[in-house]
C-alpha positions as a printed Julia matrix, in Angstrom:
88×3 Matrix{Float64}:
 -100.31  -141.75  36.57
  -97.55  -139.61  35.16
  -97.22  -136.19  36.76
  -94.71  -133.38  36.55
  -93.08  -134.71  39.72
  -92.46  -138.32  38.64
  -91.75  -137.97  34.92
  -88.58  -137.79  32.86
  -88.17  -136.56  29.29
  -87.52  -139.49  26.96
  -87.66  -138.15  23.42
  -88.1   -134.88  21.52
  -88.81  -134.64  17.8
  -90.42  -132.45  15.18
  -91.4   -135.46  13.05
  -94.89  -136.88  13.43
  -93.77  -140.28  12.13
  -91.02  -140.64  14.75
  -93.26  -139.66  17.65
  -95.8   -142.22  16.45
  -93.07  -144.9   16.36
  -91.97  -144.08  19.91
  -95.55  -144.08  21.2
  -96.22  -147.44  19.53
  -93.05  -148.91  21.05
  -94.04  -147.73  24.52
  -97.57  -149.13  24.09
  -96.27  -152.51  22.87
  -94.07  -152.8   25.96
  -96.77  -151.52  28.33
  -94.75  -148.49  29.42
  -97.02  -145.58  30.37
  -96.12  -142.32  28.66
  -97.44  -138.83  28.17
  -96.89  -136.53  25.25
  -96.73  -132.77  25.05
  -97.32  -131.13  21.67
  -96.16  -127.58  21.15
  -97.24  -125.53  18.15
  -94.16  -123.43  17.38
  -96.08  -121.17  14.99
  -98.72  -120.04  17.45
  -98.33  -116.54  18.8
  -97.11  -116.05  22.31
  -98.31  -113.56  24.88
  -95.3   -111.39  24.02
  -95.75  -111.37  20.24
  -98.94  -111.18  18.24
  -97.51  -113.48  15.58
  -96.68  -112.83  11.96
  -98.68  -115.55  10.24
 -101.5   -113.15   9.31
  -99.01  -110.83   7.63
  -96.76  -113.34   5.88
  -98.71  -116.6    5.69
  -96.61  -119.75   5.4
  -94.64  -118.85   2.27
  -91.1   -120.22   2.53
  -91.65  -121.92   5.89
  -90.86  -125.54   6.62
  -94.2   -126.81   7.88
  -92.55  -130.01   9.14
  -91.05  -127.97  11.98
  -94.35  -126.49  13.11
  -95.03  -128.96  15.93
  -92.62  -130.17  18.6
  -93.41  -133.49  20.29
  -92.02  -134.22  23.76
  -92.56  -137.72  25.17
  -92.29  -138.34  28.9
  -92.18  -141.58  30.91
  -92.11  -142.28  34.63
  -88.68  -141.91  36.17
  -88.85  -145.56  37.27
  -89.5   -146.69  33.65
  -86.93  -144.43  32.04
  -84.02  -146.91  31.82
  -86.18  -149.61  30.22
  -87.81  -147.14  27.82
  -84.46  -145.63  26.83
  -82.96  -149.06  26.18
  -85.93  -149.98  23.97
  -85.72  -146.67  22.17
  -82.0   -146.93  21.47
  -82.47  -150.39  20.04
  -85.36  -149.53  17.71
  -85.53  -145.87  16.69
  -82.92  -144.32  14.45
């Protein structure tokens, strides 16, 4: 099981296609991973958000979600080597 205490950040992207490639590569090589998805357009507790006022006009919707992929610290070197050989 991957927890906050035994994980290491492997990859960050805003592209859904790239995160899917990384996840598939980890699954093919039987490397456990976890993914954190952050919606960058959602309002925070400090700001009510401006989407209701402005909509999405002129925004790059590709940058709406940030994907962070984590692996166990013990699997990091193997996962990083696989990633550097496959993902560009």
